[in-house]
C-alpha positions in Angstrom: 200.1 93.0 -48.0 201.8 92.9 -51.2 202.9 96.1 -53.1 200.0 96.3 -56.0 197.9 99.3 -56.4 194.5 99.4 -55.5 191.9 102.0 -56.4 188.2 102.9 -56.0 185.8 103.0 -58.4 182.3 102.7 -59.7 181.0 100.0 -61.9 179.9 101.6 -65.2 179.5 98.2 -67.1 178.5 94.5 -66.6 177.7 92.9 -69.5 180.8 90.7 -70.2 180.9 87.5 -69.2 183.5 88.1 -65.7 184.6 91.2 -66.6 183.2 94.7 -65.6 184.0 98.3 -66.5 185.3 100.4 -63.9 185.5 104.1 -63.9 188.0 105.8 -61.7 187.5 109.6 -60.9 190.5 111.6 -59.9 190.1 115.2 -58.3 193.3 117.2 -58.5 194.3 121.2 -58.4 195.5 122.1 -61.7 198.8 123.3 -61.1 199.4 126.6 -62.7 195.8 127.9 -62.7 194.3 126.6 -59.4 191.5 125.2 -60.5 189.9 121.9 -59.6 189.7 119.4 -62.4 188.3 116.0 -62.6 189.7 113.3 -65.1 187.9 109.9 -65.3 189.7 106.8 -66.5 188.0 103.8 -67.9 189.4 100.4 -67.0 188.7 96.5 -67.7 188.8 94.3 -64.3 188.4 90.4 -63.8 184.8 90.0 -61.3 184.3 86.8 -59.7 182.1 88.3 -57.3 179.2 89.2 -59.5 179.2 93.2 -59.5 176.2 95.1 -60.3 176.3 98.9 -62.4 176.6 101.2 -59.9 178.7 99.3 -57.3 181.1 100.8 -55.4 184.9 98.3 -55.6 188.1 98.0 -54.9 190.2 96.6 -57.7 194.0 95.8 -57.4 196.1 95.5 -60.2 197.3 92.1 -61.4 199.3 90.2 -63.9 197.9 90.5 -67.6 194.4 88.4 -68.0 194.3 89.3 -71.6 194.5 92.3 -73.8 192.9 94.8 -72.1 192.6 93.2 -68.3 195.1 94.3 -66.4 193.1 94.6 -62.8 191.1 92.4 -60.7 187.7 93.0 -58.2 188.9 92.9 -54.6 186.0 93.5 -53.0 182.8 95.8 -53.2 182.6 98.8 -51.0 179.1 100.0 -51.6 176.3 97.6 -53.4 173.9 100.1 -55.5 170.2 99.6 -54.9 168.4 99.5 -57.8 164.6 99.9 -57.9 162.2 100.3 -61.0 161.0 103.4 -61.5 156.8 103.3 -61.0 156.6 105.9 -64.2 158.0 103.0 -66.5 154.7 100.6 -65.7 152.9 103.7 -66.4 154.1 104.2 -69.3 154.0 100.6 -70.8 150.7 100.2 -69.4 149.4 102.8 -72.2 150.5 101.2 -74.8 149.0 98.1 -74.4 145.2 98.2 -75.8 142.4 97.4 -73.6 140.5 96.1 -76.2 141.3 94.0 -79.2 138.6 95.1 -82.0 137.2 92.2 -84.0 138.9 92.9 -87.7 136.6 93.0 -90.4 
């Protein structure tokens, strides 16, 4: 095992070719006020696996691959199972007219 940093995050976007945006959420207690604070950071990572939005992935530090890519997706920890909403079909069918009126 090497000394590269490994971080777990959630994929928020996969619209680029072989690149995903991973959001890393960090939870810590504020040193003075003792309140729990959530800090998030979004990084671009190289993706050869084919991750989907919502997947929980482990990313590993790498040499710069492009101007903004410094991370590589190492493994998918948990796949996101996405199903279509039942309400979407109902709304789509309501927009389509059932009978076309002949124009005069």
